[in-house]
C-alpha positions in Angstrom: 110.1 74.3 91.7 109.6 75.8 95.2 106.1 76.5 96.4 105.2 80.0 97.5 102.5 81.4 99.8 101.2 83.3 96.8 100.5 80.2 94.8 96.8 79.8 94.0 96.5 76.1 95.1 99.3 75.0 97.4 100.6 71.5 96.7 102.1 71.1 100.2 100.4 68.9 102.7 97.6 70.6 104.5 99.0 70.1 108.0 96.9 72.3 110.3 97.8 73.6 113.7 96.5 76.1 116.1 98.4 79.3 117.1 97.5 82.0 119.6 97.8 85.7 119.0 96.9 88.7 121.2 95.3 91.5 119.2 94.0 94.7 120.8 94.1 93.0 124.2 92.2 90.0 123.1 93.7 86.5 122.9 92.6 84.7 119.7 93.2 81.2 118.6 93.7 80.7 114.8 94.2 77.6 112.6 97.1 77.8 110.2 98.6 75.3 107.7 101.5 74.8 105.4 101.4 76.5 102.1 100.2 79.8 103.5 102.1 82.9 104.6 103.5 82.7 108.2 102.0 79.3 109.0 103.9 79.2 112.3 102.0 82.1 113.8 101.5 85.9 113.6 104.5 87.3 111.7 106.4 90.3 113.1 105.3 92.7 110.4 101.6 92.1 110.8 102.0 92.3 114.6 103.6 95.7 114.2 100.7 96.9 112.0 98.1 95.7 114.5 100.0 97.3 117.4 100.3 100.6 115.6 96.6 101.1 115.0 93.5 101.0 117.2 90.8 98.7 115.9 88.4 100.3 113.4 84.8 100.2 114.7 82.8 100.8 111.5 83.1 101.0 107.8 84.3 98.6 105.1 87.8 97.2 105.5 89.7 95.2 102.9 92.5 92.8 104.1 94.7 92.6 101.0 96.7 89.3 101.0 94.9 88.0 104.1 96.8 84.8 104.6 95.1 82.7 107.3 93.2 85.8 108.4 94.7 87.5 111.5 93.9 91.0 110.3 90.6 90.2 108.8 89.3 88.3 111.7 90.6 90.8 114.3 89.0 93.7 112.5 85.7 91.8 112.1 85.5 91.5 115.9 85.1 95.3 116.1 81.9 95.5 114.0 83.5 96.6 110.7 82.4 94.9 107.4 85.5 93.0 106.3 86.6 91.6 103.0 89.6 89.3 102.9 91.3 88.8 99.6 94.0 86.4 98.6 95.1 84.4 95.6 95.8 81.4 97.8 92.7 79.2 98.1 93.9 77.4 101.2 94.5 80.8 102.9 90.9 81.8 102.1 89.6 78.5 103.5 91.6 79.1 106.7 90.3 82.7 107.0 86.7 81.4 106.8 87.4 78.7 109.4 89.0 81.3 111.7 86.2 83.7 111.3 83.7 81.0 112.1 85.7 80.0 115.2 85.6 83.6 116.4 82.0 84.0 115.6 82.5 86.9 113.1 81.6 87.5 109.5 84.4 87.9 107.0 83.7 88.0 103.2 86.5 85.9 101.6 87.3 86.1 97.9 89.8 85.5 95.2 90.8 88.9 93.6 88.6 88.4 90.5 85.6 87.5 92.7 85.4 90.8 94.6 82.4 92.8 93.3 83.4 95.5 90.9 81.5 98.2 92.7 83.1 97.5 96.2 84.4 100.7 97.7 86.3 100.4 101.0 87.1 102.9 103.8 90.4 101.2 104.8 92.8 98.7 103.3 95.0 96.9 105.7 97.9 94.9 104.3 101.3 93.3 104.9 101.7 93.2 101.1 103.3 90.2 99.4 106.6 91.9 98.6 108.2 88.7 97.4 105.9 88.5 94.4 108.2 90.9 92.7 108.3 94.6 92.2 106.2 94.8 89.1 103.5 92.4 90.4 103.4 94.4 93.7 103.0 97.6 91.8 100.2 96.1 89.7 98.5 94.7 92.9 98.5 98.1 94.6 97.3 100.0 91.5 94.5 97.5 91.3 93.3 97.9 94.9 94.1 101.5 95.9 91.4 102.9 93.6 88.8 101.0 95.7 89.4 103.5 98.5 86.5 105.9 99.3 87.3 109.6 98.9 88.4 109.7 102.5 89.8 106.2 102.6 93.2 105.2 103.8 95.5 102.2 103.1 97.6 101.0 106.0 100.6 99.1 104.9 103.5 97.5 106.7 106.7 96.8 104.7 110.2 95.9 105.8 112.8 98.6 105.4 115.2 96.0 104.0 112.4 94.9 101.6 112.1 98.3 99.9 109.6 100.2 102.1 111.2 103.6 101.3 111.4 103.0 97.6 107.8 101.8 97.6 106.8 105.0 99.3 108.6 107.1 96.7 107.0 105.0 93.9 103.5 105.4 95.3 104.0 109.2 95.6 105.3 109.3 92.0 102.1 107.5 90.9 100.0 110.2 92.5 99.1 108.4 95.7 100.0 110.6 98.7 102.0 108.3 101.1 103.3 109.1 104.5 105.5 107.0 106.8 103.6 107.2 110.1 105.7 104.8 112.1 108.8 102.6 112.2 109.3 99.6 114.5 111.6 96.5 114.5 112.8 97.3 110.9 109.4 97.8 109.5 107.8 100.9 108.1 104.1 101.7 108.5 102.8 103.6 105.5 99.5 105.4 105.0 98.3 105.9 101.5 95.4 108.2 100.7 93.4 109.1 97.7 95.0 111.9 95.5 
């Protein structure tokens, strides 16, 4: 059976390599490895999301599906409190390593290890669309209620991967969702509390 980046414990060889990404005008070096999402470098969708928004400077931010941590680590350099959540244990290990390398604090956790009372001001995510529609819906309905009353989720989703239908579904679930940008075949969606 093929291995996926959303497997809890990747069986593939842990071959690490360094990649460079420029985020908010700052060059950052990250370590990646096989068995995690976009192990060859910063993926196009995440790059679009990071280009679209200025860095948050305060508050509590959740990076949902953090992979090797490009969003979490970049946001942590701005002074926000950051939680990085992923089901992939190797991804969490790499996020911790990358945060240490950048000299920032990122709280990493498996989904079930996040404190029940954690409320966040922002959720940033290139959500794992390939886990399947129902699993994706369950994932979003689990984490969106963590938003503070004025909180916002910032999602980037490929148009060809169902961004428009996901937006309609979120609205139908009572989560006001607006498309605030479109670039290189990706939609940027903002989801707010009802």
